[in-house]
C-alpha positions in Angstrom: 33.3 25.6 27.9 34.9 24.9 24.7 34.2 22.3 22.0 37.4 20.6 23.1 36.0 19.9 26.6 32.7 18.2 25.2 33.2 14.7 26.0 30.1 11.6 26.0 28.5 10.4 28.8 30.3 8.1 31.4 29.3 4.5 29.8 28.2 5.8 26.7 30.9 4.5 24.4 31.9 1.1 24.8 35.2 -0.4 23.5 34.9 -2.4 20.5 35.2 -6.5 20.8 38.5 -7.5 19.2 38.0 -11.5 19.0 40.8 -13.7 18.0 43.8 -12.2 19.6 44.9 -14.4 22.0 43.7 -16.4 25.2 44.7 -13.4 27.4 42.2 -11.2 25.7 39.4 -13.3 26.7 38.3 -13.7 23.3 40.9 -16.1 22.2 40.8 -19.5 20.6 37.1 -19.8 19.5 36.6 -16.3 19.3 33.3 -16.0 21.3 31.4 -18.6 18.8 31.7 -21.6 21.6 32.8 -25.3 20.2 31.8 -27.2 16.9 29.0 -26.9 14.9 27.7 -24.5 11.4 27.0 -21.4 13.6 30.9 -21.9 14.7 32.3 -22.7 11.2 30.2 -20.4 8.6 27.7 -18.0 8.7 24.0 -18.9 8.6 22.2 -17.2 5.7 18.7 -15.2 6.5 15.7 -17.7 6.3 17.9 -20.8 7.2 15.4 -23.0 9.6 18.0 -25.7 10.4 16.9 -27.8 7.0 12.9 -27.3 8.1 11.4 -26.7 4.8 11.9 -22.6 5.0 8.9 -20.4 5.6 9.2 -18.8 1.7 9.0 -22.4 0.1 6.2 -23.5 2.5 4.0 -20.6 1.0 2.1 -21.1 -2.4 3.6 -18.1 -5.1 1.3 -15.3 -5.3 1.6 -12.7 -8.4 0.3 -9.1 -8.6 0.6 -8.0 -5.0 1.5 -4.4 -5.5 0.3 -1.3 -4.9 -2.9 -0.7 -7.0 -3.7 -4.7 -7.1 -3.4 -5.6 -3.2 -5.8 -8.2 -2.4 -7.9 -7.4 -5.3 -6.5 -10.3 -8.0 -4.3 -9.4 -10.2 -6.3 -8.4 -13.4 -9.0 -7.2 -11.5 -10.5 -3.4 -12.3 -10.9 -1.4 -9.6 -13.0 1.4 -10.1 -13.8 4.8 -8.2 -17.2 4.7 -6.9 -20.2 7.6 -6.7 -23.4 7.5 -5.9 -26.0 9.5 -8.0 -27.3 11.3 -4.5 -23.5 12.8 -4.2 -24.1 14.0 -7.5 -27.1 15.5 -6.4 -25.3 17.7 -3.9 -22.1 18.6 -5.6 -22.9 19.4 -9.1 -25.2 22.2 -10.6 -28.4 21.9 -12.9 -27.0 21.1 -16.5 -24.0 20.2 -15.6 -21.5 18.1 -17.8 -20.2 15.4 -15.0 -16.7 14.0 -15.8 -14.2 12.1 -14.1 -11.8 14.8 -14.0 -14.2 16.9 -12.8 -15.2 15.0 -10.0 -11.3 14.5 -9.2 -10.8 18.4 -8.8 -14.0 19.0 -7.0 -12.7 15.7 -4.5 -15.7 14.1 -4.6 -13.4 10.8 -5.3 -10.1 11.2 -4.4 -8.6 8.7 -6.8 -9.7 7.3 -10.1 -8.1 4.1 -10.4 -9.2 2.1 -13.4 -12.5 4.4 -14.3 -15.4 5.8 -12.9 -18.7 3.8 -11.8 -21.6 5.8 -11.2 -24.0 3.8 -8.7 -27.7 4.2 -8.0 -27.9 5.5 -4.3 -29.8 8.5 -3.4 -32.4 10.6 -5.3 -31.5 12.9 -7.9 -33.7 15.7 -9.3 -31.4 17.7 -11.1 -30.7 17.1 -15.3 -26.7 16.1 -15.5 -25.0 14.9 -18.5 -23.1 11.9 -16.6 -19.8 11.0 -18.5 -17.9 7.5 -16.9 -16.7 4.0 -17.5 -19.8 2.3 -16.0 -23.1 2.7 -14.7 -25.4 0.7 -12.8 -29.0 -0.3 -14.3 -30.7 1.8 -11.1 -28.6 4.7 -11.7 -28.9 5.0 -15.2 -32.3 4.9 -14.9 -32.5 8.0 -12.2 -30.2 9.9 -14.3 -32.7 9.4 -17.3 -35.9 9.9 -15.4 -34.3 13.4 -14.3 -34.1 14.5 -17.7 -30.2 13.6 -17.9 -27.9 11.6 -19.9 -25.3 8.7 -18.9 -22.6 8.6 -21.6 -20.1 5.9 -21.4 -16.7 6.6 -21.5 
């Protein structure tokens, strides 16, 4: 067998429909467009609904629906959240906890607009935690363990 012997499977290739080439072709006169009407005369643009108010005009305009703002509102901030119980598991005593350090340890997956520390769980280690926001419970637990909570 040679490359020149290769052929497509029987029935795999179809001839192109050549419209408007005379009555003998079977696709003459109206060129498969039927009789009169909009689709016979010109193309119908995408989204056209026959004169009915189209979908893109029926729906209200929404701004700020990009990747990071999806379903959150345009100007709302999105924080990476971590609980003090998780800091108890992943950090050594007397350690300095920063958002970048938590990213490296894969405690948080993405930083978004900052780090928010929440108060779920228990903390017995004295840690220096630097974050963009602390809940009141988280701040109280960190300071009760002998650590400090610093707002960046």
